[in-house]
N, C-alpha and C positions, 0 to 999 in steps of 0.2 A: 968613470966606471961604476958609478951608483947612475947618472943620467942615463949610461944606456942601458944598462940593468930595467931603471923604469920604463923607458921609453920598449925597449923588447918584452915586458909583460904586460904593458898599454898594448900593444901590439896583438901580443897573447889570449887578453883580456878581449878585443872588440874579435879578434877571431873566432874565439870561444863563445862568445856570443851570437855573431852572425851562425856558426853550426847549430848553437842550439835552436837559433829564430827557425833555421831549415831544417831539421829536425820538427820539430813544432807543428810546422807548415807539412811537409812527406806525413806528421803520424793524423794530422788533422782532415788530409784528403783520403789518405788510408782507411779512415775513420767514417766519412763520405762514400769511399766508393764500397763498403761495408755497408752502410747501409741501403744500400741504389742496388746490390744485389739482393740484399735479403726481403725488399722489396720485391723485387722479380721474382725471385723463392717463391714468396707467398701466393702472387699474385701466378704464376703458374700453376701452385699448390691446388689454389681455389678453380684455377681454369680445369684442370685434372680432376678435381673431385667433384664439379659442375659435369664434366661430359659424362662421369664413369655415375652418376645419379641418375642425369637421364639416358643414358644406356641403361641401366637396369628396370629404372622406369619403361622404357622400350620394350623388354625382353617380357618381366610380367603384366602387360598390354597384350604380349604375344601370345604368352602360354597360357592365358585367361583366355583367347582364343580358340587358341589348338584345345583346350578342355573343352569350350561352348562345344565345337569341329566333332571330336571322339562323342561326345553327349548325343549329339545328332547323329551322328551315324548308328552309335548303339543303340537308337532309337527307330530308326531304318531297317538295323538288321533284323533286331523283335518283329517288326510290323513284317518283314518279307516273311521270317520265319511262321508265323502266324497265318497269314496269308498261304505259303506252301501248304502247308498241314492242313489248311480251309480245300484249299485243291486236290489237296490226295483226298477228303474225304472225299469231298464231289465225285472225282472222277471210281471213288470205291463205288459210289451208289450209282452211279453211270452203268457202270462195269454190271452190277445185277440189277439193273431194271434192266438192261439189252440182254444180262441171261434170261434173264425173267421171261423176254417177248419175244426171243428167239423158241424158246422150250415152248412157249404159248402158240407160234407158230407155225412150228413142229407140227403140234398138238392137231392146230386146226388144217394142217394138208395132208396128215394123217386122214381126219376124222374126214375130210373135203375126197381123197384118194376111193376110199370104203364107198 
């Protein structure tokens, strides 16, 4: 009976050692997989951050170009307004000169008819 019990104990001890070894192997495998997933996550986060940084840089360049274009258009509009005012002033002067010339012509025609 004692030998049988000792044999069973030895068998159980071997089984326990096998199970413990399997658990340790599984734990090591899981730790390795976790480490791989963490590395992949860090790479993905870095790639995402790099893409975000590049997109922000491009947006800033585009915004700056838009500001420059707006400034250029505002300057153009101001110069066009000045040109319009100048042309209006010239038109008014020409109209006045035309009136005076017509009056002078009228006077000349009156004196010629007499």
